Rosetta silent file (secondary structure, phi, psi, omega in degrees, C-alpha in Angstrom):
SEQUENCE: MIIDLRSDTVTKPTKEMLDAMLSADVGDDVYKEDPSVNELEERLAKMFGKDMALFFPTGSMANQAALKLHTNPGEQVICDKYAHIYNYEGGGASFNSGISCKLINGHRGMFTAEQAEASINPPDFYHSPLTSLIAIENTTNKGGGACWDFEELQRIRKVADKHNLGYHLDGARLWNALIAKGESPKQYGELFDTISVCLSKGLGCPMGSVLIGDNELMQNAIRIRKIFGGGMRQVGYMAAAGLYALENHIDRLTEDHKKAIEIGETLSELSLIKKVEPLETNIIIFELNDRVGENDFIEKLNANNIFIIGMGSNKLRMVTHIDYTDEMHNKLITTLRNI
SCORE:     score description
SCORE:     0.000 S_00000001
   1 L     0.000  121.476  176.712   35.202  -10.730   59.741 S_00000001
   2 L  -100.024  123.061  179.327   32.164  -10.075   57.600 S_00000001
   3 E  -110.549  110.472 -176.190   31.826  -12.373   54.547 S_00000001
   4 E  -111.663  104.170  177.430   29.384  -10.717   52.068 S_00000001
   5 L  -106.576   15.636 -178.846   28.511  -13.040   49.152 S_00000001
   6 L   -63.339  -34.786 -178.516   25.278  -11.409   48.196 S_00000001
   7 L  -162.608  170.590  169.906   26.682  -10.075   44.930 S_00000001
   8 L   -93.499    9.939  174.488   29.936   -9.024   43.270 S_00000001
   9 L   -94.406    3.526 -178.145   28.680   -5.404   43.388 S_00000001
  10 L   -90.757    4.454 -176.126   29.452   -5.140   47.209 S_00000001
  11 L   -78.750  155.730 -179.959   33.131   -4.695   46.606 S_00000001
  12 L  -116.736  150.991 -177.934   35.233   -1.657   47.465 S_00000001
  13 L   -53.814  142.763  174.816   38.119   -0.204   45.402 S_00000001
  14 L   -75.336  165.051  179.734   41.500   -1.626   46.174 S_00000001
  15 H   -55.135  -47.129 -178.943   44.304    0.779   47.395 S_00000001
  16 H   -59.417  -40.768  179.526   45.882    0.694   43.961 S_00000001
  17 H   -68.319  -40.062  177.220   42.571    1.575   42.267 S_00000001
  18 H   -57.640  -45.055  177.810   42.033    4.395   44.679 S_00000001
  19 H   -56.677  -40.969 -177.368   45.478    5.752   43.874 S_00000001
  20 H   -68.881  -34.137 -176.370   44.662    5.565   40.217 S_00000001
  21 H   -67.234  -50.982 -178.890   41.316    7.393   40.837 S_00000001
  22 H   -59.892  -27.592 -175.985   43.011   10.180   42.959 S_00000001
  23 L  -102.739    9.923 -175.201   45.604   10.904   40.327 S_00000001
  24 L   -65.364  146.993  169.775   43.104   10.868   37.373 S_00000001
  25 L   -86.320  115.335 -172.666   43.111   13.607   34.791 S_00000001
  26 L  -127.517  163.239  179.154   39.568   14.928   34.550 S_00000001
  27 L  -154.395 -159.316 -178.356   37.414   17.457   32.759 S_00000001
  28 L   -92.999  102.033 -175.559   33.704   18.054   31.933 S_00000001
  29 H   -62.536  -31.553  179.643   32.357   14.869   30.362 S_00000001
  30 H   -61.104  -29.121  173.744   29.128   16.521   29.238 S_00000001
  31 H   -88.419    5.267 -179.462   31.393   18.600   26.955 S_00000001
  32 L    62.878   35.395 -174.982   33.305   15.368   26.078 S_00000001
  33 L  -113.644   17.542  178.868   36.385   17.060   27.817 S_00000001
  34 L   -99.617  106.009 -170.429   37.209   14.451   30.348 S_00000001
  35 H   -69.680  -24.347  175.344   40.395   12.747   29.111 S_00000001
  36 H   -67.430  -45.244  174.498   40.071    9.761   31.472 S_00000001
  37 H   -57.760  -48.882 -175.350   36.572    9.056   30.196 S_00000001
  38 H   -62.761  -39.693  177.783   37.615    9.568   26.586 S_00000001
  39 H   -63.523  -46.400 -179.300   40.558    7.139   27.155 S_00000001
  40 H   -61.191  -41.826 -175.909   38.270    4.501   28.723 S_00000001
  41 H   -69.070  -42.669 -176.476   35.687    4.739   25.838 S_00000001
  42 H   -68.570  -39.396  177.980   38.450    4.580   23.180 S_00000001
  43 H   -58.967  -46.615  179.962   40.148    1.687   24.887 S_00000001
  44 H   -73.404  -35.834  176.107   36.965   -0.393   25.119 S_00000001
  45 H   -59.276  -47.357  175.181   35.889    0.463   21.621 S_00000001
  46 H   -63.434  -42.023 -175.995   39.254   -0.765   20.302 S_00000001
  47 H   -60.606  -38.726 -177.571   39.241   -3.858   22.555 S_00000001
  48 L   -92.126   -0.307  179.433   35.944   -4.937   21.042 S_00000001
  49 L    71.820   28.900  178.724   36.775   -3.858   17.460 S_00000001
  50 L  -112.551  169.124 -176.266   33.980   -1.249   17.414 S_00000001
  51 L   -77.511  -37.873 -168.079   33.700    2.432   16.475 S_00000001
  52 E  -145.365  154.472  175.091   32.412    3.948   19.544 S_00000001
  53 E  -144.187  151.491 -171.313   31.837    3.432   23.279 S_00000001
  54 E  -137.240  125.746 -174.900   29.919    5.557   25.758 S_00000001
  55 E   -82.622  131.606  176.320   30.337    5.585   29.611 S_00000001
  56 E  -118.970  148.963  173.521   27.127    5.108   31.672 S_00000001
  57 L   -62.661  -33.843 -177.605   26.572    5.350   35.436 S_00000001
  58 L  -137.102  157.885  179.404   24.797    2.038   35.484 S_00000001
  59 H   -70.500  -37.878 -178.674   24.396   -1.197   33.594 S_00000001
  60 H   -66.637  -38.725  177.002   20.610   -0.897   33.495 S_00000001
  61 H   -61.142  -48.144 -175.902   20.941    2.666   31.889 S_00000001
  62 H   -60.911  -45.118 -179.994   23.331    1.218   29.310 S_00000001
  63 H   -64.834  -44.027 -177.555   20.987   -1.665   28.434 S_00000001
  64 H   -62.107  -39.715  176.324   17.963    0.674   28.356 S_00000001
  65 H   -63.143  -38.463  178.964   19.753    3.007   26.005 S_00000001
  66 H   -67.225  -38.932  177.897   20.622    0.102   23.711 S_00000001
  67 H   -61.770  -39.032  179.256   16.944   -1.006   23.625 S_00000001
  68 H   -66.564  -40.442 -177.665   15.924    2.538   22.689 S_00000001
  69 H   -67.898  -28.529 -178.179   18.546    2.780   19.950 S_00000001
  70 H   -89.492  -18.566 -167.966   17.331   -0.486   18.358 S_00000001
  71 L  -124.711  168.439  167.027   13.612   -0.097   18.619 S_00000001
  72 L  -125.151  152.216 -178.634   10.606    2.131   18.127 S_00000001
  73 L   -48.445  142.499 -175.336    7.533    2.288   20.427 S_00000001
  74 L    84.514   -6.147  178.781    5.267   -0.609   19.959 S_00000001
  75 E   -93.072 -176.006 -168.846    7.907   -3.034   18.802 S_00000001
  76 E  -139.697  140.922  174.903    9.269   -6.095   20.593 S_00000001
  77 E  -110.857  141.043  173.409   12.536   -7.505   21.806 S_00000001
  78 E   -94.631  136.546  177.499   13.106  -11.251   22.129 S_00000001
  79 E  -158.512  167.568  178.311   14.859  -12.373   25.285 S_00000001
  80 E   -75.028  150.388  179.217   15.018  -15.219   27.739 S_00000001
  81 L   -63.586  -14.948  173.476   12.511  -15.289   30.585 S_00000001
  82 L   -92.759    3.387 -170.479   15.455  -14.895   33.011 S_00000001
  83 L   -56.648  138.134 -178.923   16.829  -11.849   31.091 S_00000001
  84 H   -62.370  -35.994 -173.930   18.086   -8.954   33.280 S_00000001
  85 H   -69.187  -14.773  178.131   16.432   -6.489   30.946 S_00000001
  86 H   -99.590  -43.635 -169.750   13.035   -8.076   31.687 S_00000001
  87 H   -91.884  -31.851 -163.965   13.344   -9.013   35.334 S_00000001
  88 L  -128.726   19.782  175.939   15.663   -6.481   36.975 S_00000001
  89 L  -127.794   35.265  161.669   15.401   -3.121   35.229 S_00000001
  90 L    69.977   23.327 -176.347   12.171   -1.883   36.698 S_00000001
  91 L    73.578   19.134 -174.509   10.020   -2.424   33.615 S_00000001
  92 H   -58.105  -34.689 -179.773   12.217    0.004   31.803 S_00000001
  93 H   -58.167  -42.430 -179.150   11.743   -1.508   28.378 S_00000001
  94 H   -74.191  -43.476 -173.673    7.989   -0.634   28.388 S_00000001
  95 H   -69.570  -49.154 -172.364    8.475    2.731   30.281 S_00000001
  96 H   -81.745  -36.725 -174.216   11.445    4.110   28.428 S_00000001
  97 H  -116.420   -7.165 -179.696   11.069    2.668   24.996 S_00000001
  98 L    63.124   34.395  179.180    7.389    1.607   24.744 S_00000001
  99 L  -115.725  163.616  176.184    8.334   -1.865   23.762 S_00000001
 100 E  -114.506  164.851  177.583    7.351   -5.362   24.968 S_00000001
 101 E  -109.924  129.978  175.305    9.430   -8.442   25.653 S_00000001
 102 E   -98.723  110.208 -175.847    8.793  -11.777   23.931 S_00000001
 103 E   -87.224  126.939  174.755   10.023  -14.338   26.452 S_00000001
 104 E   -97.345  135.618 -179.636   11.682  -17.525   25.571 S_00000001
 105 L   -83.875   76.378 -177.418   11.601  -20.532   27.904 S_00000001
 106 L   -88.477 -160.823 -177.417   15.287  -21.307   27.648 S_00000001
 107 E  -118.307  112.504  179.312   17.748  -23.302   29.784 S_00000001
 108 L    51.736   41.570  177.071   19.422  -21.364   32.559 S_00000001
 109 L    88.145    1.063 -179.142   18.869  -18.060   30.767 S_00000001
 110 E  -123.370  144.044 -178.262   19.972  -19.320   27.347 S_00000001
 111 L  -124.765  170.398  176.382   18.014  -20.217   24.182 S_00000001
 112 L   -99.876  158.517  175.834   18.659  -21.680   20.797 S_00000001
 113 H   -52.764  -39.719 -177.149   18.651  -20.102   17.344 S_00000001
 114 H   -66.335  -42.978  176.173   15.572  -22.177   16.505 S_00000001
 115 H   -58.521  -45.073 -179.842   13.713  -20.844   19.624 S_00000001
 116 H   -58.666  -49.807 -178.088   14.657  -17.265   18.572 S_00000001
 117 H   -61.085  -40.840  178.982   13.423  -17.710   15.091 S_00000001
 118 H   -63.483  -21.222 -175.125   10.134  -19.260   16.257 S_00000001
 119 L   -91.771   -0.314  177.180    9.564  -16.250   18.481 S_00000001
 120 L   -74.468  123.460  174.998    9.671  -13.661   15.591 S_00000001
 121 L   -76.062  141.716  174.042    6.241  -12.265   14.852 S_00000001
 122 L   -52.009  120.385 -175.737    5.374  -12.168   11.162 S_00000001
 123 L   -62.398  -21.823 -178.434    6.172   -8.658    9.946 S_00000001
 124 L   -93.902   -0.766  175.456    3.105   -8.415    7.769 S_00000001
 125 L   -87.225   90.310 -177.161    0.781   -9.499   10.664 S_00000001
 126 L   -68.117   -6.567  174.978   -0.078   -6.082   12.029 S_00000001
 127 L   -72.803  -25.456  175.874   -1.966   -7.440   14.931 S_00000001
 128 L   -98.485  159.519  175.698    1.228   -8.438   16.735 S_00000001
 129 L   -62.674  143.330  174.967    4.174   -6.287   17.770 S_00000001
 130 E   -76.222  122.877  174.126    6.897   -5.907   15.124 S_00000001
 131 E   -77.522  133.982 -177.110    9.997   -7.792   16.321 S_00000001
 132 E  -128.988  -16.156 -173.924   13.066   -5.633   16.030 S_00000001
 133 E  -149.240  143.757  167.841   15.694   -6.941   18.393 S_00000001
 134 E  -111.862  123.516  175.027   17.213  -10.134   19.933 S_00000001
 135 E  -115.431  134.223  176.128   18.891   -9.632   23.331 S_00000001
 136 E  -128.241  158.522  179.757   21.031  -12.095   25.179 S_00000001
 137 E  -122.872  128.252 -177.982   22.809  -11.938   28.555 S_00000001
 138 L  -141.199  114.777   -2.209   26.263  -13.393   29.052 S_00000001
 139 L   -71.007  167.082 -179.849   26.947  -14.678   31.697 S_00000001
 140 E   -91.145  127.641  179.346   23.300  -15.241   32.818 S_00000001
 141 L   -67.166  -60.663 -178.873   22.551  -13.916   36.300 S_00000001
 142 L   -67.020  -17.724 -177.561   19.472  -15.945   37.108 S_00000001
 143 L   -88.438    6.400  176.472   21.045  -18.879   35.280 S_00000001
 144 L    79.670   36.087 -175.882   23.859  -19.118   37.797 S_00000001
 145 L    67.144   28.983 -174.820   26.600  -17.487   35.879 S_00000001
 146 E   -75.435  150.768 -176.586   26.178  -19.834   32.920 S_00000001
 147 L  -112.432  128.597  172.493   28.192  -19.057   29.736 S_00000001
 148 L   -60.711  149.973  168.746   26.641  -19.256   26.253 S_00000001
 149 L   -75.393  124.829 -175.028   28.032  -21.524   23.646 S_00000001
 150 H   -58.296  -42.702 -175.827   29.706  -19.200   21.080 S_00000001
 151 H   -61.796  -32.440  177.052   28.612  -21.272   18.138 S_00000001
 152 H   -68.238  -41.379 -178.077   24.939  -20.932   19.315 S_00000001
 153 H   -65.470  -34.011  176.728   25.411  -17.102   19.466 S_00000001
 154 H   -67.748  -40.355 -178.578   26.751  -17.226   15.862 S_00000001
 155 H   -65.078  -34.301  178.908   23.648  -19.213   14.777 S_00000001
 156 H   -73.304  -35.405 -178.342   21.305  -16.528   16.406 S_00000001
 157 H   -57.589  -43.007 -174.662   23.357  -13.853   14.625 S_00000001
 158 H   -67.371  -38.980  178.680   22.403  -15.556   11.278 S_00000001
 159 H   -65.981  -38.534  178.747   18.708  -15.559   12.407 S_00000001
 160 H   -70.457  -36.792  177.410   18.878  -11.804   13.144 S_00000001
 161 H   -63.192  -40.226 -177.771   20.516  -11.054    9.757 S_00000001
 162 H   -62.371  -34.318 -174.583   17.908  -13.174    7.981 S_00000001
 163 L  -111.528   19.550 -179.204   15.064  -11.267    9.550 S_00000001
 164 L    47.311   46.482  178.411   16.797   -7.770    9.719 S_00000001
 165 L  -107.896  148.794  176.645   16.846   -7.664   13.417 S_00000001
 166 E   -69.984  164.405 -176.686   19.227   -5.912   15.812 S_00000001
 167 E  -140.212  111.368 -177.210   21.430   -8.060   18.151 S_00000001
 168 E  -114.984  133.167  172.102   22.284   -6.700   21.694 S_00000001
 169 E  -106.149  117.366  170.943   24.541   -8.279   24.308 S_00000001
 170 E   -82.221   93.411 -178.733   23.909   -7.524   27.993 S_00000001
 171 E   -96.223   34.682 -176.093   27.518   -8.315   28.902 S_00000001
 172 L   -48.631  -38.035  175.316   27.363   -7.306   32.543 S_00000001
 173 L  -119.235   34.982  179.741   29.504  -10.314   33.467 S_00000001
 174 H   -62.848  -32.250  179.573   30.972  -10.825   30.000 S_00000001
 175 H   -58.444  -40.739  177.190   34.442  -10.583   31.602 S_00000001
 176 H   -63.410  -41.660 -178.484   33.713  -13.779   33.524 S_00000001
 177 H   -63.297  -45.956 -179.425   32.642  -15.491   30.367 S_00000001
 178 H   -57.455  -39.417  179.802   35.683  -14.462   28.418 S_00000001
 179 H   -68.864  -46.116 -173.708   37.894  -15.866   31.152 S_00000001
 180 H   -70.532  -30.364 -172.058   36.056  -19.060   31.672 S_00000001
 181 H  -107.181   -4.831  178.984   35.727  -19.902   27.966 S_00000001
 182 L    67.764   34.178 -176.988   39.030  -18.463   26.623 S_00000001
 183 L  -101.589  165.878 -179.215   37.225  -16.150   24.268 S_00000001
 184 L  -112.603  153.705  171.240   38.245  -12.642   23.112 S_00000001
 185 H   -56.986  -37.475 -176.552   36.389   -9.377   23.163 S_00000001
 186 H   -67.811  -26.821  174.989   36.822   -8.908   19.431 S_00000001
 187 H   -64.557  -37.345  178.896   34.940  -12.193   18.749 S_00000001
 188 H   -75.446  -36.917 -179.779   31.838  -10.611   20.507 S_00000001
 189 H   -61.423  -35.657  176.642   32.490   -7.244   18.829 S_00000001
 190 H   -68.136  -23.699 -169.722   32.248   -8.980   15.402 S_00000001
 191 H   -95.990  -40.259 -174.601   28.962  -10.683   16.352 S_00000001
 192 L  -103.354  156.480  178.783   26.815   -8.105   18.159 S_00000001
 193 L   -77.534  -43.743 -177.129   25.483   -4.727   17.080 S_00000001
 194 E  -140.156  147.398  178.146   25.754   -3.282   20.567 S_00000001
 195 E  -139.022  133.721  172.259   27.381   -4.583   23.773 S_00000001
 196 E  -112.200  139.294  175.831   27.182   -3.289   27.337 S_00000001
 197 E  -127.831  146.336 -175.031   29.878   -4.259   29.806 S_00000001
 198 E  -106.572  147.434 -179.543   29.888   -3.527   33.529 S_00000001
 199 L  -111.765   -9.151 -172.969   32.893   -2.333   35.465 S_00000001
 200 L  -103.848    9.248  173.852   31.318   -2.467   39.044 S_00000001
 201 L  -104.201 -110.989 -174.432   30.702   -6.267   39.161 S_00000001
 202 L   -55.561  -27.824 -176.756   33.633   -8.659   38.658 S_00000001
 203 L   -93.936    7.159  166.304   36.185   -5.898   38.102 S_00000001
 204 L    73.065   16.209  177.435   35.582   -4.215   41.435 S_00000001
 205 L   -78.485  153.544  176.624   34.953   -0.654   40.368 S_00000001
 206 L   -70.545  -19.209 -179.738   32.633    1.581   42.433 S_00000001
 207 L  -166.175  172.700  167.123   30.343    2.371   39.483 S_00000001
 208 L   104.993  140.415  169.087   30.048    2.372   35.737 S_00000001
 209 E  -140.530  160.473 -175.463   29.096    0.537   32.585 S_00000001
 210 E  -133.954  129.922  178.770   29.955    1.096   29.022 S_00000001
 211 E   -99.532  127.285 -172.462   27.856    0.657   25.885 S_00000001
 212 E  -119.374  138.770  179.342   29.894   -0.258   22.814 S_00000001
 213 E  -172.429 -172.415  177.037   28.811   -0.313   19.168 S_00000001
 214 L   -95.845  165.271 -171.326   29.314    1.071   15.597 S_00000001
 215 H   -58.277  -34.117 -173.266   28.659    4.597   14.553 S_00000001
 216 H   -61.896  -37.497  177.434   25.407    3.956   12.760 S_00000001
 217 H   -82.884  -44.000 -167.033   23.747    2.883   16.011 S_00000001
 218 H   -78.996  -11.616 -174.367   25.785    4.765   18.525 S_00000001
 219 L   -62.698  -22.702  179.386   25.610    8.262   17.095 S_00000001
 220 L   -95.863   -7.621 -170.394   22.332    8.844   19.095 S_00000001
 221 H   -56.581  -39.583 -175.784   23.569    7.115   22.235 S_00000001
 222 H   -67.554  -35.944  178.729   24.727   10.340   23.978 S_00000001
 223 H   -63.085  -45.959 -179.386   21.281   11.921   23.254 S_00000001
 224 H   -65.532  -36.433  171.940   19.540    8.942   24.818 S_00000001
 225 H   -60.347  -38.725  176.529   21.812    9.082   27.799 S_00000001
 226 H   -65.731  -38.190  178.472   20.953   12.717   28.254 S_00000001
 227 H   -68.048  -33.871  170.984   17.288   12.007   28.092 S_00000001
 228 L   -76.207    1.018  179.710   17.698    9.411   30.782 S_00000001
 229 L    76.007   28.117 -174.203   19.534   11.892   32.934 S_00000001
 230 L  -100.415   12.689  173.942   22.905   10.197   32.603 S_00000001
 231 L   -69.948  138.454 -176.965   25.114   13.172   31.795 S_00000001
 232 L  -132.490  155.954 -174.591   28.052   13.384   34.177 S_00000001
 233 L   -98.790 -106.064 -175.839   30.767   15.938   34.809 S_00000001
 234 L   -80.403   60.936 -176.579   34.204   15.125   36.289 S_00000001
 235 L   -83.712   -0.176 -179.134   33.455   11.416   36.045 S_00000001
 236 H   -58.711  -27.237  176.024   37.034   10.705   35.045 S_00000001
 237 H   -59.285  -37.777  176.876   37.718    9.653   38.629 S_00000001
 238 H   -77.101  -39.116 -178.524   35.409    6.691   38.036 S_00000001
 239 H   -59.420  -36.850  173.819   36.668    6.104   34.519 S_00000001
 240 H   -63.869  -31.902  167.718   40.172    5.799   36.013 S_00000001
 241 H   -61.872  -41.614  175.014   38.943    2.992   38.182 S_00000001
 242 H   -65.440  -41.638  178.425   37.770    1.310   35.031 S_00000001
 243 H   -62.872  -42.949  177.257   41.093    1.783   33.241 S_00000001
 244 H   -61.688  -43.110 -179.219   42.921    0.361   36.208 S_00000001
 245 H   -61.619  -42.173 -179.922   40.481   -2.646   36.394 S_00000001
 246 H   -62.271  -28.383  176.219   40.943   -3.411   32.743 S_00000001
 247 H   -87.599  -21.308 -171.422   44.655   -3.716   33.187 S_00000001
 248 H  -128.064  -14.928 -176.122   44.727   -5.531   36.526 S_00000001
 249 L  -117.772   10.081  176.996   41.438   -7.267   37.383 S_00000001
 250 L   -78.708  -54.519 -177.008   40.395   -9.345   34.432 S_00000001
 251 L   -62.550  -31.265 -177.003   42.802  -12.279   34.682 S_00000001
 252 L   -70.211   -7.716  177.560   42.277  -12.602   38.429 S_00000001
 253 H   -62.138  -17.596  173.260   38.628  -13.592   37.830 S_00000001
 254 H   -59.883  -29.313 -176.689   39.941  -17.141   37.610 S_00000001
 255 H   -70.112  -42.101  176.054   40.433  -16.973   41.397 S_00000001
 256 H   -61.129  -37.101  178.712   36.679  -16.164   41.888 S_00000001
 257 H   -71.788  -29.086 -178.538   35.683  -18.998   39.666 S_00000001
 258 H   -72.301  -46.561  174.632   37.914  -21.437   41.502 S_00000001
 259 H   -58.754  -38.839 -179.578   36.421  -20.497   44.907 S_00000001
 260 H   -63.664  -38.155  177.996   32.936  -20.696   43.500 S_00000001
 261 H   -66.775  -42.096  179.925   33.517  -24.218   42.271 S_00000001
 262 H   -59.803  -45.753  176.869   34.957  -25.215   45.687 S_00000001
 263 H   -62.548  -37.501  175.796   31.963  -23.834   47.372 S_00000001
 264 H   -66.460  -35.937  175.861   29.652  -25.662   45.098 S_00000001
 265 H   -64.558  -40.692  179.877   31.536  -28.983   45.766 S_00000001
 266 H   -61.204  -46.243 -178.689   31.204  -28.385   49.448 S_00000001
 267 H   -63.886  -38.577 -179.428   27.469  -27.746   49.223 S_00000001
 268 H   -61.768  -25.681  176.604   26.969  -30.806   46.989 S_00000001
 269 L   -78.620  -12.662 -172.228   28.324  -32.876   50.046 S_00000001
 270 L   -91.661  137.030 -178.515   25.818  -31.597   52.532 S_00000001
 271 L   -65.437  -24.667 -177.895   22.625  -33.630   53.169 S_00000001
 272 L   -82.144   -2.310  178.193   20.481  -30.502   53.538 S_00000001
 273 E  -100.741  125.427  179.090   21.178  -29.435   49.945 S_00000001
 274 E   -79.595  -44.814 -172.542   18.908  -30.834   47.183 S_00000001
 275 E  -156.185  143.460  167.871   20.705  -29.470   44.215 S_00000001
 276 E  -117.592  130.077 -177.512   23.582  -27.166   43.139 S_00000001
 277 L   -67.697  149.399  176.961   23.352  -25.615   39.702 S_00000001
 278 L   -47.045  136.429 -175.535   26.256  -26.368   37.282 S_00000001
 279 L  -113.986  132.345  175.389   29.194  -23.891   37.982 S_00000001
 280 L  -124.474  -38.385 -171.801   31.201  -22.166   35.371 S_00000001
 281 L  -122.860 -125.943 -169.645   31.958  -18.703   36.744 S_00000001
 282 L  -111.886    8.461  179.442   31.464  -16.865   40.100 S_00000001
 283 E  -109.199  129.657  178.796   27.765  -17.387   40.790 S_00000001
 284 E  -116.146  116.815  177.095   26.579  -20.362   42.924 S_00000001
 285 E  -114.485  134.512 -177.531   22.818  -21.030   42.934 S_00000001
 286 E  -145.583  157.062 -177.822   21.680  -23.979   45.109 S_00000001
 287 E  -121.555  136.363  178.090   18.424  -25.414   46.406 S_00000001
 288 E   -80.612  155.215  171.443   17.700  -26.654   49.933 S_00000001
 289 L   -67.418  161.891 -174.989   15.873  -29.803   50.733 S_00000001
 290 L   -60.987  -28.876 -174.996   12.222  -29.377   51.518 S_00000001
 291 L   -79.477  -11.247  179.915   12.724  -30.059   55.230 S_00000001
 292 L   -97.133  124.419  176.059   15.170  -27.089   55.466 S_00000001
 293 L   -82.106  138.315  179.665   13.801  -23.563   55.651 S_00000001
 294 H   -59.443  -47.046 -178.371   15.359  -20.859   53.582 S_00000001
 295 H   -64.397  -40.872  179.965   15.146  -18.212   56.233 S_00000001
 296 H   -58.763  -45.020 -178.314   16.508  -20.637   58.905 S_00000001
 297 H   -61.719  -44.653 -178.818   19.456  -21.418   56.681 S_00000001
 298 H   -66.486  -39.072 -178.657   20.235  -17.748   55.966 S_00000001
 299 H   -61.038  -43.726  179.666   19.836  -16.883   59.671 S_00000001
 300 H   -64.260  -38.688  179.663   22.487  -19.579   60.671 S_00000001
 301 H   -63.954  -47.394 -175.613   24.862  -18.059   58.083 S_00000001
 302 H   -56.152  -43.583  177.824   24.132  -14.484   59.353 S_00000001
 303 H   -54.548  -26.800  177.097   25.006  -15.618   62.881 S_00000001
 304 L   -97.008   16.913 -177.575   28.491  -16.393   61.534 S_00000001
 305 L    60.977   36.098  178.126   28.727  -12.975   59.783 S_00000001
 306 E  -120.641  123.390 -174.805   28.067  -14.648   56.400 S_00000001
 307 E  -120.293  126.446  178.445   25.533  -12.976   54.146 S_00000001
 308 L  -132.202 -179.870 -175.880   23.985  -14.435   50.995 S_00000001
 309 E  -104.468  135.412  167.158   20.864  -13.910   48.858 S_00000001
 310 E   -93.560  130.092 -175.994   17.617  -15.786   49.151 S_00000001
 311 E  -104.623   -4.445 -175.739   15.833  -16.273   45.833 S_00000001
 312 E    90.067  160.043  177.811   12.658  -17.759   47.018 S_00000001
 313 L    53.332   40.464  174.637   11.302  -21.351   46.689 S_00000001
 314 L    65.226   16.468  177.904   14.158  -22.575   48.819 S_00000001
 315 E  -101.404  135.945  178.409   16.781  -21.386   46.281 S_00000001
 316 E  -130.343  165.464 -176.947   19.742  -19.322   47.414 S_00000001
 317 E  -139.926  139.955  166.508   22.651  -17.600   45.784 S_00000001
 318 E  -122.223  152.789 -177.629   26.291  -16.714   46.484 S_00000001
 319 E  -134.276  111.769  175.602   28.566  -14.635   44.422 S_00000001
 320 L   -78.443  154.755 -175.522   32.438  -14.680   44.768 S_00000001
 321 L  -161.047  178.693 -174.808   34.399  -11.503   44.104 S_00000001
 322 L   -58.660  -28.912 -179.207   37.697   -9.573   44.575 S_00000001
 323 L   -86.770   -6.351 -176.158   36.952   -8.780   48.209 S_00000001
 324 L   -88.520  103.186 -171.662   36.340  -12.427   49.134 S_00000001
 325 L   -83.374  171.338  176.250   39.674  -13.572   50.539 S_00000001
 326 H   -62.220  -42.617  178.578   41.313  -16.956   51.083 S_00000001
 327 H   -60.765  -43.194  176.485   40.671  -16.525   54.833 S_00000001
 328 H   -64.468  -42.234 -179.506   36.996  -15.807   54.287 S_00000001
 329 H   -58.324  -46.232  177.671   36.836  -18.756   51.879 S_00000001
 330 H   -59.972  -46.013 -177.912   38.259  -21.147   54.522 S_00000001
 331 H   -65.467  -37.406  175.695   35.863  -19.866   57.104 S_00000001
 332 H   -65.820  -44.644 -177.928   32.866  -20.267   54.854 S_00000001
 333 H   -64.775  -41.839 -179.005   33.750  -23.869   53.818 S_00000001
 334 H   -67.358  -40.481  178.582   34.218  -24.802   57.571 S_00000001
 335 H   -63.289  -44.686 -178.442   30.925  -23.133   58.525 S_00000001
 336 H   -61.485  -42.713  177.227   29.034  -24.916   55.845 S_00000001
 337 H   -63.636  -25.980 -179.007   30.351  -28.252   56.883 S_00000001
 338 H   -99.101   -4.677 -170.665   29.383  -27.632   60.488 S_00000001
 339 L   -65.247    0.000    0.000   26.006  -26.046   59.853 S_00000001
């Protein structure tokens, strides 16, 4: 039995999801003739109360398209220092859109409206980049699956409106936040100009993300996707996985959250653990005591067919997901207590 907790991207489609994929009605999506893709896009646009949605092969591409839709070369996006668009998208903001990132020193990947406003460059000061966008990530990856306070997001919306800035949500794990906080997609649709959601993380699909927004911004999204090389043909087989996941895999995220909390509680009891980050969703980030080597700890887990991620500086990460069973969970807890 292999227990892979490196990420919630390591999952494989369930039998039921595979059946939905095999029976999908497909066409040529470049011509917008794939009925399964069209249905997925329409369903997500309606779910978030937006005009349009566009299917992308990856979350990074969806985010990069959003940055390009909101900005012009030489401008600047405000984001947290932990943001995925800054840390994990290959420098795409500068390469694809010719923009820079103004980093906020937030808390666990989250910042306040006051911090956002203080980061806006004066528009008449031509020596600095023109600020054109505020981007947030919910849940925060490097922040350990932390969920934003919705009222803070509303305050940041007011800052964006006051300064005529765009507002983008990297919602790669937004499904986890919605379940953990009891919020609705339409609440977020009312707040953000563009939203990217991922189907291949918590929802267990083999690929795919969707960018959602209103007509004014989204009318050029398909052109940007084409420029990025993201045109796809009979991709309805993948869209069918997304449709199945929307119906069957959202509510079950509570199981991933429950297991993550139990892992965090077990880690907190161990003398070799210095700290466990607060837990809200499916990401567990913890720090080893100085006397414990990160590589040694990982190797001991590997010897038990347990695989996790080392983040450097004695910090490690586990992520629970749909393929992490009760049997695996019991074995992990036992292993941790005996390590």
